[in-house]
C-alpha positions in Angstrom: 15.0 51.2 70.8 14.7 54.4 68.8 12.1 57.1 68.6 11.5 60.6 67.5 9.9 63.4 69.5 8.9 65.6 66.6 5.3 64.5 66.9 5.2 64.0 70.7 6.8 66.9 72.5 7.1 66.8 76.3 6.0 69.4 78.7 9.7 70.4 78.9 10.0 71.0 75.1 13.6 71.6 73.8 12.5 74.9 72.3 10.9 76.2 75.4 12.6 79.3 77.0 14.2 79.1 80.4 13.4 81.3 83.3 17.0 80.7 84.7 19.2 79.8 81.8 22.5 78.1 82.8 25.7 80.0 81.9 29.2 78.8 81.6 31.1 79.3 84.9 34.3 77.3 84.2 36.1 76.0 81.1 38.8 73.4 81.3 41.0 71.9 78.5 41.4 68.2 79.1 45.1 67.6 78.6 46.6 64.3 77.7 48.3 62.3 80.4 49.6 58.7 80.8 47.3 56.3 82.7 47.0 52.6 83.4 49.5 50.5 81.5 50.7 52.5 78.5 47.3 54.2 77.9 46.6 57.9 77.3 43.7 59.8 78.7 42.4 63.4 78.6 41.3 64.2 82.1 39.0 67.1 82.9 37.2 66.3 86.1 39.6 64.9 88.7 42.5 67.3 88.1 43.6 70.1 90.4 41.6 72.6 88.4 38.4 70.7 89.1 38.9 68.1 91.8 35.3 66.9 91.6 31.8 68.2 90.7 29.4 66.5 93.2 28.4 63.8 92.5 31.0 63.4 89.7 34.5 62.3 90.6 36.4 61.9 87.4 35.9 62.2 83.6 38.4 60.7 81.2 38.4 60.6 77.4 40.6 57.6 76.7 42.6 56.7 73.7 44.2 53.2 73.9 45.8 50.7 71.5 47.0 47.2 72.1 49.0 46.1 74.2 48.2 49.1 76.4 45.2 49.2 78.7 43.9 49.2 82.2 45.0 45.9 83.9 43.6 44.5 87.1 42.6 47.3 89.5 40.1 47.7 92.4 37.2 50.0 93.0 35.0 50.7 96.0 32.3 53.3 96.8 31.2 54.6 93.4 30.0 53.8 89.9 31.9 53.9 86.6 30.2 54.6 83.2 32.1 53.6 80.1 30.8 54.9 76.8 32.6 53.7 73.7 33.1 56.3 71.0 35.0 54.1 68.7 36.4 50.5 68.9 35.9 47.9 71.6 36.9 47.2 75.2 36.7 44.0 77.1 35.9 44.0 80.8 36.7 41.1 83.1 36.5 40.9 86.9 37.7 38.5 89.6 34.2 37.3 90.2 34.0 35.8 86.7 32.1 38.5 84.9 33.3 39.2 81.4 32.0 41.2 78.5 32.9 43.4 75.5 31.4 46.8 74.7 31.7 48.2 71.2 31.2 51.5 69.4 28.1 53.2 70.9 27.7 50.7 73.7 27.6 51.6 77.4 28.6 49.8 80.6 27.3 51.2 83.8 29.1 49.4 86.6 28.3 49.8 90.3 31.5 48.9 92.2 29.7 49.2 95.6 31.5 47.2 98.3 34.3 46.3 96.0 35.4 44.8 92.7 38.7 44.0 91.0 38.6 44.1 87.3 40.5 44.9 84.1 39.6 47.0 81.0 41.6 46.1 77.9 41.3 46.9 74.1 39.4 44.2 72.2 40.2 45.3 68.7 43.1 46.6 66.6 43.8 50.3 66.2 42.9 53.0 68.6 40.0 52.5 70.9 38.3 55.7 72.1 35.7 56.4 74.7 34.6 58.3 77.8 34.7 57.0 81.4 32.8 58.9 84.1 33.0 58.2 87.8 29.8 58.9 89.8 29.9 58.9 93.6 27.5 56.8 95.6 25.8 58.0 98.7 27.0 56.7 102.1 24.0 54.2 102.3 24.9 52.7 98.9 28.7 52.5 99.1 28.7 48.9 100.4 26.0 47.4 98.2 26.8 44.4 96.0 28.5 45.1 92.7 26.2 45.1 89.6 26.3 45.9 85.9 24.1 47.5 83.3 25.3 47.0 79.8 23.5 48.5 76.9 24.3 47.9 73.2 24.1 50.8 70.9 20.9 49.6 69.3 19.2 49.6 72.7 20.0 53.1 73.6 17.1 55.5 73.3 17.4 58.0 70.5 15.6 61.2 69.4 16.0 63.8 66.7 14.6 67.2 66.2 15.5 70.3 64.1 19.0 69.1 63.1 19.8 67.8 66.6 20.3 64.1 67.3 20.3 62.9 70.9 21.4 59.5 72.3 19.9 59.3 75.7 22.0 57.2 78.0 20.3 58.3 81.2 17.6 60.8 81.8 15.2 62.4 79.3 15.5 64.5 76.1 12.9 65.5 73.5 10.3 63.6 75.4 12.2 60.3 75.3 13.5 58.6 78.5 16.3 56.1 78.9 15.6 52.8 80.6 18.9 52.9 82.6 18.5 52.9 86.4 20.8 55.4 88.1 21.2 54.9 91.8 22.6 58.5 92.1 20.0 60.6 90.0 21.9 61.3 86.8 21.3 62.5 83.2 23.8 61.6 80.5 23.2 62.4 76.8 25.2 62.4 73.6 24.1 65.3 71.3 25.2 65.8 67.7 24.2 69.2 66.2 24.3 70.0 62.5 25.6 73.4 61.4 23.2 76.2 62.1 21.1 74.3 64.6 20.4 75.2 68.2 19.4 73.2 71.3 17.5 74.2 74.4 17.7 71.3 76.9 16.0 71.4 80.3 18.2 70.4 83.3 16.8 69.8 86.7 17.2 72.8 89.0 19.6 72.1 91.9 21.7 69.6 89.9 25.3 70.1 88.9 25.9 69.8 85.2 28.7 70.0 82.7 29.3 69.5 79.0 32.3 67.7 77.4 32.9 68.6 73.7 33.9 65.5 71.7 34.1 67.1 68.3 33.6 70.4 66.6 32.9 73.7 68.4 29.8 75.3 69.8 28.5 78.4 71.7 27.1 77.5 75.2 24.9 79.5 77.6 24.7 82.9 75.8 24.4 83.3 72.0 27.2 85.9 71.8 29.6 83.9 73.9 32.9 82.7 72.5 32.7 79.2 70.9 34.3 76.3 72.8 36.2 73.6 70.9 36.8 69.9 71.2 38.3 68.3 74.4 37.0 71.1 76.6 34.9 70.5 79.7 32.4 73.3 80.3 30.9 73.6 83.8 27.4 75.1 83.8 26.1 77.4 86.5 22.7 77.1 88.3 19.5 77.3 86.3 16.7 75.2 84.7 18.1 74.6 81.3 21.0 75.0 78.8 21.1 76.5 75.4 23.6 75.6 72.7 24.2 77.1 69.2 26.3 75.5 66.4 27.5 78.5 64.4 30.4 76.6 62.7 30.3 74.8 59.4 30.8 71.4 60.9 28.8 69.1 63.1 29.1 69.6 66.9 29.2 66.6 69.2 29.2 66.8 72.9 28.1 64.9 76.1 25.8 66.6 78.5 26.0 65.2 82.0 24.1 66.3 85.1 23.4 64.9 88.6 21.9 65.5 91.9 24.6 66.5 94.5 25.0 64.1 97.4 26.3 66.9 99.7 28.4 64.3 101.6 32.1 64.3 102.6 34.3 62.9 99.9 37.5 61.1 100.9 39.3 59.5 98.0 42.4 57.4 97.9 43.1 56.2 94.4 40.3 53.9 93.3 38.6 54.0 96.8 36.0 56.7 97.4 34.4 56.8 100.9 33.1 59.3 103.4 35.8 59.1 106.1 39.5 58.3 106.4 38.7 55.3 108.6 36.6 53.9 105.8 39.4 54.4 103.3 41.8 52.6 105.6 39.3 49.8 106.0 39.0 49.6 102.2 42.8 49.3 101.8 43.0 46.6 104.5 40.2 44.7 102.9 42.0 44.8 99.5 45.4 44.0 100.8 44.8 41.7 103.7 41.5 40.0 103.1 41.6 38.3 99.7 40.1 34.9 99.3 41.6 32.4 96.9 39.0 30.8 94.7 40.1 28.9 91.6 43.2 31.0 91.4 41.2 34.3 91.5 40.7 36.8 94.4 37.3 38.0 95.4 37.4 41.5 97.0 36.6 41.8 99.8 36.1 38.9 102.2 35.5 39.6 105.9 37.4 37.2 108.1 38.3 36.8 111.7 41.5 38.4 113.1 42.9 34.9 113.6 42.7 34.3 109.8 44.3 37.5 108.7 47.8 36.4 109.3 47.5 33.5 106.9 45.5 35.5 104.4 48.0 38.4 104.4 51.0 36.5 103.0 49.0 34.0 101.0 47.2 36.8 99.2 50.3 39.1 98.7 52.6 36.3 97.4 50.0 34.7 95.2 48.6 37.9 93.9 51.9 39.2 92.7 53.0 35.9 91.3 49.8 36.0 89.1 50.3 39.6 87.9 54.0 40.4 88.1 57.0 38.9 86.3 58.9 36.5 88.5 62.1 34.6 87.8 63.9 31.6 89.3 67.6 32.3 90.0 70.0 29.6 89.0 72.7 28.7 91.5 76.3 28.3 90.5 77.6 24.7 89.6 79.7 24.7 92.8 76.7 25.4 95.0 74.6 22.7 93.2 77.4 20.2 93.5 78.1 20.8 97.1 74.4 20.7 98.1 72.3 19.2 95.3 69.2 19.2 97.5 69.0 23.0 97.4 66.9 24.4 94.7 67.3 27.9 93.2 65.5 30.5 95.2 62.3 32.1 93.8 62.5 35.9 93.9 59.3 37.9 93.8 59.6 41.7 93.3 56.7 43.6 94.8 56.6 47.2 93.5 56.4 49.9 96.1 53.8 51.8 94.2 51.2 50.4 91.7 49.4 52.6 89.2 45.7 51.9 89.1 43.2 53.3 86.6 42.4 56.7 87.9 45.2 57.1 90.5 48.4 55.7 91.8 48.8 55.0 95.5 51.3 53.5 97.9 50.1 50.3 99.6 50.5 50.1 103.4 53.1 47.3 103.1 54.0 46.8 106.7 55.0 43.1 107.3 53.6 41.4 110.4 55.9 40.6 113.3 58.1 37.6 112.7 56.8 35.6 115.6 53.2 36.1 114.5 53.9 35.3 110.8 55.4 31.9 111.0 52.3 30.1 110.0 51.6 32.7 107.3 55.0 32.1 105.8 54.3 28.4 105.5 51.0 29.0 103.9 52.5 31.5 101.4 55.2 29.0 100.5 52.6 26.3 99.9 50.7 28.6 97.6 53.9 29.5 95.7 55.0 25.9 95.3 51.6 25.0 93.9 52.0 27.6 91.2 55.0 25.9 89.7 55.2 22.1 90.3 58.1 21.7 87.9 61.6 21.7 89.6 63.6 24.9 89.6 66.9 23.0 89.0 67.3 21.4 85.5 69.0 18.4 87.1 66.1 17.6 89.3 62.9 15.9 88.4 61.1 16.6 91.7 58.6 19.4 92.3 59.3 22.0 94.9 58.5 20.7 98.4 55.4 22.3 100.0 57.5 23.7 102.9 59.6 26.8 102.6 60.6 29.8 104.6 60.0 33.4 103.5 61.6 36.6 104.7 61.6 40.3 103.9 64.5 42.3 102.5 66.0 44.0 105.7 66.0 47.4 104.1 62.9 47.8 101.9 60.5 45.0 102.8 59.6 44.8 99.1 61.7 41.9 98.0 60.7 38.3 99.0 63.0 35.4 98.8 61.9 31.8 99.0 64.2 28.8 99.0 63.6 25.2 100.1 65.3 21.9 100.7 64.1 18.4 99.9 63.8 17.8 103.6 61.7 20.8 104.0 64.3 22.7 106.0 64.6 26.1 104.3 67.0 28.9 104.4 66.5 32.6 103.6 69.1 35.0 102.4 69.3 38.5 101.0 70.3 38.5 97.3 74.0 38.2 96.9 74.6 37.4 100.6 76.5 34.3 101.7 74.7 31.5 103.6 75.2 31.2 107.3 77.1 27.9 106.8 79.7 29.4 104.6 80.2 33.1 105.6 82.0 35.4 103.1 85.5 36.3 103.9 86.0 39.8 105.4 87.3 42.5 103.2 90.8 43.4 103.9 91.6 46.9 105.2 93.4 47.9 102.0 90.3 47.2 99.9 88.1 49.0 102.4 90.4 52.0 102.3 90.3 52.0 98.5 86.5 52.0 98.5 86.4 54.8 100.9 88.9 56.8 98.9 86.9 56.2 95.7 83.6 57.3 97.2 85.4 60.5 98.4 86.8 61.0 94.9 83.3 60.6 93.4 82.0 63.3 95.7 84.8 65.6 94.7 84.1 65.0 91.0 80.5 65.8 91.5 81.4 69.1 93.3 83.9 70.1 90.5 81.6 69.2 87.6 84.6 67.6 85.8 83.9 65.6 82.6 85.1 62.0 83.0 85.9 59.4 80.4 84.7 56.0 81.7 84.5 52.5 80.3 81.2 50.8 79.8 81.2 47.5 81.5 77.7 46.2 80.6 74.2 47.3 79.7 70.8 46.4 81.1 67.3 47.5 80.4 67.6 50.6 82.4 71.0 52.0 81.3 74.7 51.5 81.3 77.1 50.3 84.1 80.5 52.1 84.0 83.7 51.7 85.9 84.8 54.4 88.3 88.1 53.3 89.8 87.1 50.4 92.1 83.4 51.4 92.0 80.7 50.8 89.5 78.4 53.7 88.4 75.1 53.7 86.6 74.1 55.9 83.6 70.3 55.7 83.3 68.9 55.7 79.8 67.3 59.2 80.2 70.7 60.6 81.1 72.4 59.3 77.9 73.3 61.6 75.1 70.5 61.8 72.4 73.2 61.0 69.8 72.8 57.2 70.5 69.0 57.1 70.0 69.0 59.4 67.0 71.2 57.1 65.0 68.1 54.9 64.5 65.0 56.3 66.3 63.0 53.2 65.5 65.4 50.9 67.4 64.7 50.3 71.2 67.3 52.2 73.3 68.2 48.9 75.0 69.5 47.5 71.6 71.5 50.7 71.1 73.1 50.6 74.6 74.3 47.0 74.1 76.6 48.2 71.3 78.3 50.6 73.7 79.7 47.9 76.0 83.5 48.0 75.9 83.6 51.6 74.7 84.3 54.8 76.7 81.8 57.6 77.1 82.1 61.1 78.5 80.0 61.6 81.7 79.6 63.8 84.8 78.8 62.6 88.3 75.3 63.7 89.3 74.5 61.7 92.5 76.7 60.1 95.1 75.2 58.1 98.0 77.8 55.9 99.7 75.3 54.6 102.3 73.0 53.2 99.6 75.9 52.3 97.3 74.5 54.6 94.6 76.7 56.3 92.0 74.8 58.0 89.2 76.4 59.6 86.2 75.0 61.6 83.2 76.3 61.7 79.7 73.7 64.3 78.9 75.2 66.7 81.4 78.6 66.2 79.9 77.2 66.9 76.4 75.7 70.1 77.6 79.1 71.3 79.0 80.8 70.5 75.7 78.3 71.8 73.2 76.0 74.4 74.8 78.3 77.3 74.0 77.9 76.6 70.3 74.1 77.2 70.4 73.0 80.8 69.8 69.6 82.5 69.7 68.2 82.7 66.2 70.1 79.7 64.9 68.1 77.2 62.9 68.7 73.4 63.4 67.4 70.2 61.9 66.0 68.1 64.7 64.3 64.8 65.6 61.3 64.8 68.0 62.3 62.6 71.0 59.2 62.7 73.2 55.9 64.5 73.2 54.0 65.7 76.3 50.9 67.8 76.9 53.0 70.9 77.4 55.3 70.5 74.3 57.8 68.4 72.5 61.5 67.7 73.2 63.6 67.9 70.0 67.1 66.6 69.6 69.4 69.1 67.7 71.7 68.0 64.9 75.1 69.6 65.0 77.5 70.2 62.1 79.4 67.0 62.9 76.1 65.1 62.1 75.4 64.0 65.7 72.5 65.0 67.9 74.2 66.3 71.0 71.6 68.5 72.8 67.9 68.6 73.4 65.5 71.6 73.5 61.9 72.1 74.2 59.3 73.3 71.8 56.6 74.6 74.1 53.0 74.0 73.0 52.7 77.8 72.3 55.6 77.5 69.8 54.4 74.5 67.8 52.1 76.3 65.3 50.3 79.5 64.7 47.1 77.4 64.7 45.3 76.6 67.9 47.1 73.6 69.4 45.0 71.6 71.9 47.0 68.4 71.6 50.7 68.5 70.7 50.4 65.0 69.2 48.1 66.4 66.6 51.1 68.1 65.1 54.2 66.2 66.3 55.0 62.6 67.1 58.1 60.7 68.3 60.7 60.3 65.6 59.4 63.2 63.4 62.1 65.3 61.6 61.6 69.0 62.0 63.3 72.4 61.6 63.5 74.6 64.7 64.8 78.0 65.6 66.5 78.7 68.9 64.6 81.4 70.9 66.4 81.2 74.2 69.4 79.4 75.8 69.4 79.3 79.6 72.9 78.4 80.6 72.1 78.4 84.3 69.2 75.9 84.1 70.7 74.0 81.1 67.7 74.6 79.0 67.1 75.4 75.3 63.8 76.9 74.2 62.9 76.2 70.5 60.2 77.3 68.1 58.7 75.8 65.0 56.0 78.4 64.3 58.5 81.3 64.2 60.0 79.7 61.0 56.6 80.2 59.4 54.9 83.4 58.3 53.0 85.0 61.2 49.4 85.2 60.0 48.5 87.4 63.0 50.7 90.2 61.7 48.8 90.4 58.5 46.4 93.3 58.0 42.6 92.7 58.2 42.5 93.0 54.4 44.4 89.8 54.1 42.2 88.0 56.7 39.0 88.9 54.8 39.2 90.9 51.6 37.3 94.2 51.5 33.9 94.3 49.7 33.7 96.5 46.6 32.1 99.4 48.5 34.5 99.2 51.5 37.7 101.1 52.0 39.8 101.9 55.0 38.4 105.5 55.0 34.8 104.5 54.4 33.5 104.9 57.9 35.3 102.0 59.5 36.7 104.0 62.4 34.4 104.4 65.4 34.7 104.9 69.2 34.2 101.8 71.4 30.7 103.0 72.3 29.6 103.5 68.7 30.2 100.0 67.2 29.8 96.3 67.9 32.8 95.2 70.0 34.4 91.9 71.0 33.4 90.9 74.5 35.9 92.2 77.0 37.6 94.6 74.5 35.8 97.7 75.9 37.5 97.4 79.3 40.9 97.1 77.6 40.2 100.2 75.5 39.3 102.2 78.6 42.5 101.1 80.3 44.6 102.0 77.2 43.4 105.6 77.5 44.8 105.7 81.0 48.3 105.1 79.7 50.6 108.1 79.2 51.3 108.8 75.6 48.0 107.3 74.3 45.4 110.0 73.6 42.7 108.2 71.7 41.5 104.7 71.0 39.2 103.8 68.0 37.8 100.5 66.8 38.1 99.4 63.2 36.6 96.6 61.2 35.5 93.3 62.6 35.6 90.0 60.7 35.8 86.2 60.9 39.0 84.2 60.2 39.3 80.8 58.7 40.9 79.3 61.7 40.9 79.5 65.5 44.1 80.9 67.0 43.0 81.3 70.6 39.7 80.9 72.5 40.6 83.7 74.8 40.7 87.4 73.9 44.3 88.4 72.8 45.9 91.6 71.5 48.5 91.4 68.8 50.8 94.3 67.8 51.1 95.2 64.1 54.5 94.7 62.5 54.1 98.1 60.9 55.8 100.8 63.1 53.7 103.8 64.3 53.3 106.5 61.7 51.8 109.9 62.1 51.0 109.1 65.7 48.8 106.2 64.5 49.3 102.5 65.5 47.1 99.5 64.9 46.5 96.5 67.2 44.5 93.3 66.3 42.2 91.9 68.9 41.4 88.2 68.4 39.1 85.7 70.1 38.1 82.4 68.6 37.6 83.1 64.9 36.8 86.8 65.4 39.2 89.6 64.7 38.9 93.4 65.2 41.1 96.3 64.5 42.0 98.7 67.3 43.6 102.1 66.3 45.7 104.1 68.8 46.6 107.7 68.6 49.9 107.8 70.4 53.3 109.5 70.7 54.9 106.2 71.8 57.2 104.1 69.7 56.5 100.4 69.0 58.5 99.1 72.0 56.8 101.5 74.4 53.4 100.6 73.0 54.2 96.9 73.6 55.0 97.8 77.3 51.8 99.8 77.7 49.7 96.9 76.3 51.4 94.5 78.7 50.6 96.8 81.6 47.0 97.0 80.6 46.6 93.3 80.2 48.1 92.9 83.6 45.4 95.1 85.1 42.4 93.7 83.2 41.1 90.3 84.5 
């Protein structure tokens, strides 16, 4: 339903003044981070800068394309609100509920006592939206799960004076949403046209924040600095919020507020309760108390202690067989011939840490005592056999018998092996170990001595840092296996030289490494652990030792972007021989002179770029690169180039004034006063103030002019958002000493 409030204003009209206007008390840039299965989110609430804002636990702006998404994961003790900005997402849980929300739709899910569900893209292209986690009070944490799903056409709307509001929860412009919120909450999507302003009441005592989806706006106080997209703005106490759109583009943001619960918050991944004991119970319920219903698990199911043993292994084995890749190992012809009744063992790998939407956490995977778990093992084997009735052996037409034994890997407890005989008498063995009936022959002393000597040699090579030339025996999905005397070492893909991948950046690295089998590569030993039989080598470290001395500050290289993160991009450098031997980092601050909020807006994997070397750290094996320093620095231009002078203006036409005599950028007066305290600076005057075409930084920054001081005069440029102002110093200092003085001042001024 849709309505307008222009003819029916409420008692809390949007234009009404506030006795206690809410000001901005915190501003957080939501930085991109991986989440779920290949998805990317911008998280603002739920990071270390803002762990939570009672009753809000997390806010993600997600951006997901197939096949990435958020596969099966549990929740307990709170609500999730998913608001689709663009595209479509399909929700499905283990209780049989399924639905798809599209652009403008909302799903308000109360997890309550527990639910296991998935959230996956339902359309091609990039699917974008917001997901908010809202805490439940202690009395509501164990209620039954429920859903409220609203299509875009059913969401209440209102419009007034160039401001459009979609009211997901709460009230705006006299229009109230029909959504029921167990924790009292307001949630609105505002779009403001250029030049418009908004004055929205917010219940006193509630916590509230704004998330900017697109554009930039001024919040709290009209002369405040504008805040741009992907920022979360926390509002202080008061009875209302004011917003101004002073830009030339529409401003879109979400306003969210809620009544604090004022209860303890104990969170462990997707479980949010009030005590640690409740968290432990939630984990036990999830891992130990599944119920098998039509090949789905319902979470949780209370059961007697006597049933937990059976449920434990049945749930774990069956759950991971449903969700994880599992393979049947083929026995050798000699084994099959000598004992045709033995089928190939089924190996199930259980990851030690699973990443759920919101958080990753380590499951309490402690196996039950062997004596108490015998019945559970039989139950687990029965469930496993029912999954795959076809025989494991190609030469056998019989299904697996319903009796098998199951054991845990003696070291990690994370690898399960099942094997069975036609008679139902099973055997269990660690991978690669001989069966009890035919023990492996003991290694002779000479071979043991050789192994010991080679492990000692590996440790010596690691200490010396010597570059070794080793043969590649084979490749797997994770890297290369190389020969080191009688030992085999591993070169992980991330420790390979970038030269391999850069030959064809579009090819998967696994295809590239297969072509290296049989060749020799230069490596260095980086890890030796004889007890765990681990020998790790690095081709990247060897490349650094060979080529780093050729890299000098100020040199310009062609490069290929290898990977992009929220803090910058790693670029592989092309050397004169045509190969890409080394990798450097372009920090986010060196990507562009423009304001960079997301590096992926400027750079993507596989892009070709030109970079300049700004620093080589031989001790830490790091190369710092810059892209923007190859471009003209717009911040060193004079103000005349930023905005041309009007016909009646000139540098001498009254543009110089003391800080107290002219309009001044917020925060600049304190800096001017501190500058006067520096030896060698006798006067500080302010010059012209203007607006730039682009935003370079939201925070106040000082930039030194490229023109040296002349006649004891030197100019600085102060910039904040799109605003710029000249600052003139009368000083006896040279350019370098002025720079040091400014750095000291900025260190003193908060």
